[in-house]
N, C-alpha and C positions, 0 to 999 in steps of 0.2 A: 385545030390547036393553034394557039398564038405563038409566034416567035418572040424573042426577047423584046424587040421594039414594040410589037403589038401588045405584049403584056404590060409594058410600061404605059403605053397610051391608054389601054383599058383601065389600068389602075388609076391613072390621072382622071379619066372620065368618071369613075366612081367617086373619087374624092371631090370632083367638081359638083357632082350630084348631091353629095353630103353637105358640101359648103352652101349650095343653094337652098337646101332644106333648112339648115340652121339659120341662115340669113333671113329666110321667110319667117321662121318662128319668132325671131328677135327683132324684126323690122330693120335689118341692116343691109348694106350693100354686100354682095358676096365677097368682094376683095377684102373686106374687113374681118373675115372669119378665117382663122388658121385651122388646118385639118391635119391630124396625125393618125395614121392607121395603127391600130393596136393588134398585138398578137392574138390570134384566135385559138380556139380549142377544138375539140371533136364536135364541131357544130356547123350547120349550114349558114349561120348568121355571120356577119362581118361587123367589126366594132371599130369606131373611130373616136378620137378625142378632138373636140372642137374648142378653140379658145377665142374669146371675144375681145374687143379692144380694151375693155376694163380688166382683162386678165382672168375673168371668171371662166370656168371650163366645165364642160359637160361631156357625156358619152352619147354617141349616136349608134344605135343598133340598126343595121340594115338587113332586112329579111329578103329571101330570094323571090318572093312574090307578094302581091298586095294582100291585105287582110282586113277584117272587120274588127275595129277596136272593141266593139261591144261584146264580142264573143271570143276574142283572142285569149288563149290560156295565159300568156304573160301578163296581160292587163288584168285579167280576172284574179289570178293568184297574187299578184302584187297588191291589189286592192284588199284581198283577204288578209294577207300577212300584215299589211300596214294597220288594218282595222284591229288585228290581234296584238298590235304593239311589237311586232317582230321587226328586227333591223334589216331591212332590204333597201336597195336604192330607190329613191323617189322617182316616179314616172311623171315627167312634166308635159309630155306631148306624145301622141300616137297618131301618125298620119298613115292611114291604111292605104290610100291611093299611092303614096310615095313608098310604101313598105318600109317606113322608118319610125323609130321611137327615140325620144330624147330623154336620157336618164341622168340621174345624179352621178357624178364622177367620184368614185371611192378610191382613186389612186391605183397603184400598181402592186401593192404588197399583198400577195396571197399568203395564207397560213403556211403553205409548202415552202415559200421563199423565206419566211421569217424564222422558221424553226431552227435551221442549222446554227445560227448565231445566238440562239436563246439559251439562257441558263436553265438548269433543271427545274428550279422553282417557277420560272416563267412559263416553261412548257406545261407544267402541271396546272398552273392557274388558267392558262388559255384553253386547255382541253376540258377543264371542269366547266368553263364558261360555254364551250361548244356543246357539252352534254346538257347544260341548262337550256340551251336553245332548242335542242331536240325535244326536251320535255315541254317547252313552251309551244312548239309546233303541235305536239300531241294534245295539249290542252285546248288547242284551237279546233279540235275535231267537231265539236258541237256547233261552233260558229260557222264552220265551212258548210255544214248541212243546213243550218238556218238560212245562210246567204244563198243557198243553191249554187255554190261554187262548183266549177268544173272539177276541182280537186276532190269533191265529195261524190262525184258521179263516176270517177275512174277508180278502179281497184286493182290490186295485185291478186287477181283471181287465178284459178288453176291454169287457164289458157295463157295468161300473160307470163306467169312464172315459168311454165313449161316452154313457151316460145323462146324466152331468154336463154334457157339451157340448150335448146336446139340451135339457137343462134351461135352459142359457144361451140357446139359440136361442128357445125358447118364451117365456121370461119377459122377455127383453130386447126382441126384435124385435116379437113379437106382443102381449104384455100391457103392456109399458112404453111402447114407441113406437107401438103400435097399428098395425103394418104387416102387410100380407099380401104376402110376397115371391113373385116369380114362381117357378113350379114348377121351372124349369131351374136357377135359382140355389139353390133349396132342396136339390135333389138333389145338386148339386156340393158344397155346404157339408156335407151329411150324409156324403158320401163322404170328404171331408177329415177330418171329425170321427172317422170310423171308422179312417182311416189313422193319425191321432194316437194314438187309443186302442190300436190294435193294436201300434204301435211301443213305446209306453210299457209295455204289459202284458207284452211279451216280455223286459223287463229283469229279471234276477234280483232277487228281492224281499227286503227287510229290514223290520223293525218300524218303523212310522211313527206319529207322534202323530195325524196327519190334518188338524190345523187349528192349526199351530204359528206363531203370529204375536203381535204386541205386545199384543193384548187378552187373550190366553190365557197370558201370562207376568206373574207378580206379583212385586213387590219387597216382601219382608217381612223385617225385621231384617237388612238388608244381604245377603240371599240371594235368588236367583232361583228362583221356584217355577213349576211347570207346573199349569195347570188345564184343565178341559174336555177331558179325555183319554179319555172313555168310548168314542169312536169309533175308537180306535187299530186299525190293521190292517196287513197286509203290503203294501208297495208299493216303487217304485223308490227307490234311495238318495238321489236328488235331490229327493224329494217335500217333505220338511220344510224343506230348505234353500231351495227355491223359494218356499215359503210365507213363510219368514222374510225373505228378501231382496227379494221382490217385494211385500211387505205393503202394500196400499193405504192402511192407516191411518197410515202414517208416511212421512217423506221421509228417505232415506239417501243420503249422498254416493256418487257413482260409485266414488271411490277406496276408500271403506270397503267397499262391496260387493265390489269386486275383491280387496281384502285378505282378506275373510272367505271367499271362494271358495278362495283359495290356502291359507288356514289349514285349511279343511276337507280339501282334497286332501293337504296335508302330514300331517295327523293320520291320515287313512285309510292313507297310504303307510307311516306309522310302525308300524302294527300288521298290515298286510296287504301282502305283496310284490307282489300282483297289481295294486296301485294305483300302483306306482312307475314304470311306463313312460310315456313321453311320449304314446304312442298312447292309453293308458287315460285319461290326463288330458284329452286332446283329445276323446275320446269322451264323457267325463262332461260336459264343457262343452256339447256338443251336446244331450245328454240333459237338462241343466239348462234350456237354452233351451226345449226342447219341453215339459218339465214346467211351466215358468213360464207358457208360453202357455196350457196347459190349466187351470192353477190360476187365472190371472187371468180367463179367460173364465167358469169356474165361479163365481168370486167375484162377477163382474158379474151373473150369473144370480141369485145369492142376493140381492144388493142390489136388483135389479129386482123379484124376487118379493116381498121385504119391502115395497117401495113400492107396486107395482101391485096385488098380491093382498091383502096384509095391512094396507095403509094406513099402514105404519110408514116415515116419511120420514127417520129417523135416518141411514140408509145412503146417501141420495141423493148427498151430496158425494163419496162414494168411487167412484161409477160412472165419472165422467170420468177420475179418476186411474188406476183399474184398466185402462180401455181405452187410455189413452195409453201405459201401460207395455206392454200387450199389443201395441200397434202397433210399439213399438221392438223387441220380441223378434221379432215377425213379420218385420220388416225384416232383422234379423240372420240369420234362418233362410233367407230367400230361397226359400221353398217355399209351397205352398198358395195357388195363384192365385185361387181363389174367395174365400178369406178376405181376400186383398189387395184384390180388387175391392170386396168388401163394406165393408171399412174405408174405402177411398177414396170410394166412392159414397154410402154411407149413414151410416157411423159418424162419419167426419171432419166432414161438414156438421152432424150433430147436436151434436158437441162444440163446434163454432164457435157454434152457436145458443145452447147452454147458457152459454158464456162471455159472449156478448152480453147475454143476459138477466141474468146475475149482475152484469155491469158496470153495467147500468142500475139494478139494485136497489141497488148500492153508492152510486150518485150521488144517489139519492133520500133 
């Protein structure tokens, strides 16, 4: 482990490496490049803003190990999305040996940061635009297959969806709460996880972003941009919509959520007659609830992993919100008795205790 002085020296060393890379790309002396470390997310990548003497600026993504730009998922999916006309940051350079990429700088305003000060009509408009982006990603499904993109070769199959639910189980119950659940309950939960995964995996797949929420949408020059798209893969049509509308990072009014679901269905029906029947609409809403449950549990697992395993407490406030939303979806589904029992007997008391501790902290 580094002490504080070593950490500072290590950080400066990384910044010097980034500075040398940017100087190499632009044919400058390293001292002419200014480097600013950017806040990271739940990622192994590091991000830096580099400024040149003419005040132009870019973002450098530093990866933990060398890569081959010809096969790297970020390079692949960026090329696919740009070809499809989707708004993602341009990729100006990818140096596999240095393990760095030079990207368009979209500023610092994430949708999550923009929302609190936005007026209701602005929130409504920006979220309708976000839903349009989901639809445009889905429309690029054929292009992804024709291009042979990695995004068309990866899928949310039974194995992947079930693994994510087991990831939630391990990191939330065992590592975060420190519980060892009785074997009978564990077996019943795993059986329900497999049921959820099997049902979702059977739905015809379209291209998905895979992590479409308010931290991965940027506002730049009055346009909405998509970032963190390297994990795109094929999955249910409800996948990205569930991510957007169930996003634990923000609070959306129930009326707005309902309006956006209807907007999505209307747009799907406009271009595909198969979506025009009442039966298809009802089926999709059931799919959306099931997908939302899976997504919220997976998100909880990620937050718990960050806190319990990596010691990153940034995501702790979102665990109760994700679980409360999952509980509401579970109530609507009226299925999965083992999950119902676990929410009532273990998760609900834990949420109450967290609320009590938070209230005491506020009073002090």
